[in-house]
C-alpha positions as CSV (number, residue, x, y, z in Angstrom):
1,X,78.2,52.0,97.5
2,X,80.6,53.7,100.0
3,X,78.7,57.0,99.6
4,X,75.3,55.4,100.2
5,X,76.6,53.4,103.2
6,X,78.1,56.7,104.6
7,X,74.8,58.5,104.1
8,X,72.9,55.7,105.7
9,X,75.2,55.7,108.8
10,X,74.8,59.4,109.0
11,X,71.0,59.3,109.0
12,X,71.2,56.7,111.8
13,X,73.6,58.5,113.8
14,X,71.7,61.8,113.5
15,X,68.9,60.5,115.5
16,X,71.0,59.5,118.3
17,X,73.4,62.4,118.4
18,X,73.9,64.5,121.5
19,X,74.3,67.7,119.8
20,X,76.3,69.5,122.4
21,X,78.8,66.7,122.4
22,X,79.3,67.5,118.6
23,X,80.8,70.9,119.5
24,X,77.5,72.8,119.0
25,X,77.3,76.4,120.3
26,X,74.6,79.0,120.0
27,X,75.0,82.7,119.5
28,X,73.6,85.6,117.8
29,X,73.2,88.3,120.5
30,X,69.8,87.1,121.8
31,X,68.1,86.6,118.3
32,X,64.3,86.7,118.7
33,X,62.0,83.8,117.7
34,X,61.1,84.0,114.0
35,X,64.5,85.5,113.1
36,X,66.8,84.2,110.5
37,X,68.6,81.0,111.6
38,X,71.9,80.1,110.1
39,X,74.3,77.3,111.0
40,X,78.2,77.5,110.8
41,X,79.7,74.1,110.1
42,X,83.5,74.2,110.7
43,X,85.9,71.4,109.9
44,X,87.8,72.3,113.1
45,X,88.7,75.5,115.0
46,X,92.3,74.5,115.9
47,X,93.9,76.7,113.4
48,X,94.2,80.5,113.8
49,X,92.6,81.3,110.4
50,X,89.6,79.1,111.2
51,X,89.3,80.7,114.6
52,X,89.4,84.2,113.0
53,X,86.8,83.1,110.4
54,X,84.3,81.7,113.1
55,X,84.8,84.9,115.2
56,X,83.8,87.1,112.3
57,X,80.7,84.9,111.6
58,X,79.6,85.3,115.3
59,X,80.0,89.1,115.0
60,X,78.0,89.3,111.8
61,X,75.3,87.2,113.2
62,X,75.0,89.3,116.2
63,X,74.9,92.5,114.1
64,X,72.3,91.1,111.9
65,X,70.1,89.5,114.7
66,X,70.7,86.0,113.3
67,X,70.3,82.9,115.4
68,X,73.6,81.3,114.8
69,X,74.4,77.6,115.6
70,X,78.2,76.7,115.4
71,X,79.4,73.3,115.0
72,X,82.9,71.9,115.2
73,X,83.5,68.6,113.2
74,X,86.9,68.0,114.6
75,X,88.2,67.2,111.2
76,X,85.8,64.4,110.7
77,X,83.7,64.2,107.6
78,X,81.2,61.8,108.9
79,X,80.7,64.0,112.2
80,X,80.1,66.9,109.8
81,X,77.4,65.0,107.8
82,X,75.7,64.0,111.0
83,X,75.8,67.5,112.4
84,X,74.2,68.8,109.1
85,X,71.4,66.1,109.2
86,X,70.6,67.0,112.8
87,X,70.4,70.6,112.1
88,X,68.2,70.0,109.0
89,X,66.0,67.9,111.3
90,X,65.7,70.9,113.6
91,X,64.7,73.1,110.9
92,X,67.8,74.9,109.9
93,X,68.0,75.5,106.2
94,X,70.9,78.0,105.6
95,X,74.5,77.2,106.2
96,X,78.1,78.5,106.0
97,X,80.4,75.6,105.7
98,X,84.2,75.0,105.9
99,X,84.1,71.4,104.8
100,X,86.2,68.7,106.1
101,X,86.7,67.3,102.6
102,X,85.6,68.6,99.2
103,X,84.1,65.1,98.2
104,X,81.3,65.2,100.7
105,X,80.1,68.8,99.5
106,X,77.7,67.4,96.9
107,X,76.0,64.9,99.3
108,X,75.7,67.9,101.7
109,X,74.1,70.1,99.2
110,X,71.7,67.4,98.1
111,X,70.5,67.1,101.6
112,X,70.2,71.0,102.0
113,X,68.4,71.3,98.5
114,X,65.8,68.8,99.7
115,X,64.9,71.2,102.3
116,X,64.9,74.3,99.9
117,X,67.9,75.7,101.9
118,X,71.3,77.3,100.8
119,X,75.0,77.1,101.7
120,X,78.2,79.0,101.1
121,X,81.6,77.2,101.2
122,X,85.0,78.7,102.1
123,X,88.6,77.6,102.8
124,X,88.2,74.1,101.3
125,X,86.6,74.1,97.8
126,X,83.3,72.4,97.2
127,X,83.3,70.2,94.1
128,X,82.0,71.8,90.9
129,X,79.2,69.1,90.9
130,X,78.0,70.3,94.3
131,X,77.5,73.9,93.1
132,X,75.5,72.5,90.1
133,X,73.0,71.0,92.7
134,X,71.3,74.3,92.6
135,X,71.8,78.1,92.3
136,X,71.5,78.7,95.9
137,X,75.0,77.1,96.6
138,X,78.2,79.2,96.7
139,X,81.9,79.2,97.0
140,X,83.2,82.2,98.9
141,X,87.1,81.8,99.2
142,X,90.5,82.5,97.7
143,X,92.1,80.9,94.7
144,X,94.8,78.8,96.4
145,X,97.1,78.8,93.3
146,X,97.3,82.6,93.5
147,X,98.3,82.3,97.1
148,X,101.1,80.0,96.2
149,X,102.1,82.5,93.4
150,X,102.3,85.3,95.9
151,X,104.5,83.2,98.2
152,X,106.8,82.6,95.2
153,X,106.8,86.2,94.3
154,X,107.9,87.1,97.9
155,X,110.7,84.6,97.7
156,X,111.9,85.8,94.2
157,X,111.8,89.3,95.5
158,X,113.9,88.4,98.5
159,X,116.6,86.8,96.4
160,X,116.4,89.5,93.7
161,X,117.5,92.0,96.5
162,X,119.8,89.5,98.0
163,X,121.4,87.7,95.0
164,X,124.5,86.3,96.9
165,X,122.0,84.3,98.9
166,X,120.9,82.4,95.8
167,X,124.0,81.9,93.5
168,X,123.0,81.1,90.0
169,X,119.4,82.0,91.0
170,X,119.1,78.6,92.6
171,X,116.6,78.2,95.4
172,X,117.3,75.3,97.7
173,X,114.1,74.8,99.6
174,X,112.6,73.2,102.6
175,X,108.9,72.9,101.9
176,X,106.5,72.2,104.8
177,X,103.1,71.1,103.4
178,X,99.7,71.1,104.9
179,X,97.5,68.0,104.9
180,X,98.5,65.9,101.8
181,X,95.8,66.1,99.0
182,X,94.1,69.1,100.6
183,X,93.2,71.4,97.8
184,X,95.1,74.2,99.5
185,X,98.2,71.9,99.8
186,X,98.2,71.0,96.1
187,X,97.4,74.5,94.6
188,X,99.7,76.5,96.9
189,X,102.6,74.3,96.0
190,X,101.9,74.4,92.4
191,X,101.5,78.2,92.4
192,X,104.7,78.6,94.4
193,X,106.9,76.6,91.9
194,X,105.3,78.0,88.9
195,X,105.9,81.7,90.1
196,X,109.6,81.0,90.9
197,X,110.0,79.3,87.4
198,X,108.4,82.3,85.8
199,X,110.8,84.5,87.7
200,X,113.9,82.6,86.3
201,X,114.7,80.6,89.3
202,X,115.7,77.0,89.6
203,X,114.3,75.2,92.6
204,X,115.8,72.2,94.4
205,X,113.5,70.8,97.0
206,X,116.0,69.7,99.6
207,X,113.1,68.1,101.7
208,X,109.4,68.2,101.4
209,X,106.7,66.8,103.8
210,X,103.6,67.4,105.7
211,X,103.2,69.0,109.1
212,X,99.3,68.9,108.8
213,X,99.0,72.5,109.2
214,X,100.4,72.4,112.9
215,X,103.3,74.3,114.4
216,X,104.3,71.4,116.6
217,X,104.8,69.0,113.8
218,X,106.5,71.7,111.8
219,X,109.0,72.3,114.4
220,X,109.7,68.5,114.9
221,X,110.1,68.1,111.2
222,X,112.5,71.1,110.9
223,X,114.6,69.8,113.8
224,X,115.1,66.6,111.7
225,X,115.8,68.4,108.5
226,X,118.4,70.7,110.2
227,X,120.3,67.8,111.5
228,X,120.4,66.2,108.1
229,X,120.6,69.4,105.7
230,X,122.1,72.1,108.0
231,X,123.9,74.0,105.3
232,X,122.0,72.9,102.1
233,X,119.0,75.2,102.1
234,X,118.5,78.9,101.6
235,X,114.7,79.2,102.2
236,X,111.8,77.6,104.2
237,X,108.4,77.9,102.7
238,X,105.3,76.8,104.8
239,X,101.9,76.5,103.5
240,X,100.4,78.2,106.5
241,X,101.7,80.6,109.3
242,X,101.3,78.1,112.1
243,X,103.8,75.7,110.4
244,X,106.0,78.7,109.4
245,X,106.2,79.8,113.1
246,X,107.2,76.2,114.1
247,X,109.9,76.4,111.5
248,X,111.1,79.8,113.0
249,X,111.2,78.4,116.5
250,X,113.3,75.3,115.2
251,X,115.8,77.6,113.5
252,X,116.3,79.7,116.6
253,X,116.7,76.7,118.9
254,X,119.2,75.2,116.6
255,X,121.2,78.3,116.5
256,X,120.5,79.4,112.9
257,X,120.4,83.1,113.7
258,X,122.4,86.1,112.9
259,X,122.7,89.7,114.4
260,X,122.2,91.5,111.1
261,X,118.5,91.8,110.1
262,X,119.0,94.1,107.0
263,X,117.7,91.6,104.9
264,X,114.5,91.5,106.9
265,X,115.0,88.6,109.2
266,X,117.5,87.6,112.0
267,X,117.2,84.0,110.8
268,X,119.9,82.6,108.7
269,X,117.4,81.8,105.9
270,X,114.2,83.5,105.2
271,X,110.8,81.8,106.4
272,X,107.6,82.4,104.7
273,X,104.0,81.4,105.6
274,X,100.4,81.9,104.3
275,X,97.5,83.5,106.2
276,X,98.9,86.8,107.7
277,X,97.6,85.8,111.2
278,X,98.2,88.2,114.1
279,X,101.0,86.1,115.5
280,X,102.7,86.0,112.0
281,X,102.7,89.7,111.8
282,X,104.2,90.0,115.3
283,X,106.9,87.6,114.3
284,X,107.7,89.8,111.4
285,X,107.8,92.8,113.6
286,X,110.4,90.9,115.6
287,X,112.5,90.2,112.5
288,X,111.8,86.5,112.7
289,X,109.2,85.4,110.1
290,X,110.3,87.2,106.8
291,X,106.9,87.4,104.9
292,X,103.4,85.7,104.6
293,X,100.4,86.0,102.3
294,X,97.1,87.3,103.6
295,X,94.3,84.8,103.3
296,X,91.4,87.1,104.4
297,X,89.5,85.3,107.1
298,X,87.2,88.4,107.4
299,X,86.6,88.8,103.7
300,X,85.8,85.1,103.2
301,X,83.5,84.8,106.1
302,X,81.7,88.1,105.3
303,X,81.1,87.0,101.8
304,X,79.8,83.4,102.8
305,X,77.7,84.9,105.5
306,X,76.1,87.6,103.4
307,X,75.1,85.7,100.4
308,X,73.4,83.1,102.6
309,X,71.7,85.8,104.7
310,X,70.5,87.3,101.5
311,X,68.9,84.2,100.4
312,X,67.3,83.6,103.9
313,X,66.1,87.2,103.9
314,X,64.8,86.9,100.3
315,X,66.8,89.7,99.1
316,X,69.3,87.8,96.9
317,X,69.5,88.4,93.1
318,X,72.0,86.8,90.9
319,X,75.2,88.8,90.6
320,X,74.7,90.5,94.0
321,X,78.0,91.4,95.8
322,X,78.3,89.6,99.2
323,X,80.3,91.0,102.1
324,X,81.9,93.6,99.8
325,X,83.2,91.0,97.3
326,X,81.6,90.9,93.8
327,X,80.3,87.9,92.2
328,X,82.8,86.5,89.8
329,X,82.0,87.1,86.0
330,X,84.8,85.1,84.3
331,X,86.3,81.6,84.9
332,X,89.7,81.1,86.4
333,X,92.1,78.2,86.2
334,X,91.1,76.6,89.6
335,X,88.0,74.6,90.4
336,X,85.1,75.2,91.1
337,X,85.5,78.7,89.7
338,X,86.8,77.3,86.2
339,X,83.3,76.4,85.1
340,X,81.4,79.2,83.3
341,X,78.0,77.6,84.2
342,X,78.6,78.4,88.0
343,X,80.9,81.2,87.9
344,X,78.3,83.6,89.2
345,X,78.0,81.4,92.3
346,X,81.6,82.2,93.2
347,X,83.0,85.0,95.2
348,X,86.7,85.2,94.9
349,X,88.3,87.0,97.8
350,X,91.9,88.0,96.9
351,X,94.9,86.8,98.5
352,X,97.4,89.6,99.2
353,X,101.3,89.3,99.6
354,X,102.6,90.6,102.9
355,X,106.1,91.9,103.5
356,X,107.3,94.9,105.5
357,X,106.5,97.3,102.7
358,X,103.0,96.2,102.3
359,X,100.1,98.4,103.4
360,X,98.6,95.4,105.5
361,X,101.8,94.9,107.5
362,X,102.0,98.8,108.2
363,X,98.4,99.0,109.3
364,X,98.5,96.0,111.6
């Protein structure tokens, strides 16, 4: 009943929506009438990864003479559903979507399917059921559990090189989480802990809480934790770079710095993030942030845009690569790409661990 009520509210709101007020922007380099029209539905554009993602979609649209309509839902699922319905009413059929929540993806795809359209999802996984709505719905993203494993790998590598900093192979961790229940929050944490266990480390979580992907909340959280646990932790793991950089600033402001950066950081303990944003790489170059994991905004957005563009242009065939990423051929352990019946609709863009020895760091 809740789903029905929400859909009803969306339909009613769509007719009265002032579209520009919903964050709508048009681009595409002066696309001519009759060209392909694609809409980009973003959960928000407050995070650097999402800004990079949308920037690349704009570039691809301009390069392919696509009429692009960009919507920012400001992290509200009902708003995103309303934006979708309004776009469908305006004749848009093809969508690249970073959803606010996974659970709404099936409803969104049912609406798109009614118009004979297509959609590709990134960053937050659509449900398995949503991809089963039709063969024209896709997942173009990175397996979050693997991202967490790579963060664990980087931490284990650090302590393998500096065993005196983790006596008895014991990791005493401050863990800064993204939005609780978010698929990335759940899977990155699981991957991180699994990898450290595999590498023979015992993990004590000294403190664990959400900072909702934001640097300001992270810095505030770290200030509190440093007051309570100042000498009790030997690593800080944050689930994105923004939160990691907030932790870095807190450590600096609280005097937890050293003059020797021979271990790769001037901070008293290593801080690691995920995303490999430009700000994160710059922090690594200043010997502040120790390491990060590349979540490829360009790769994900290219795959999502290309597969939808192929559908719109009538060139798509099952198994086609998209944006340089091959269609997956074998299920993995993480939904929705764990279902063999839809695996060909999944484009899995790999995470990449980034420390100062990595090619990505050296070329950025």
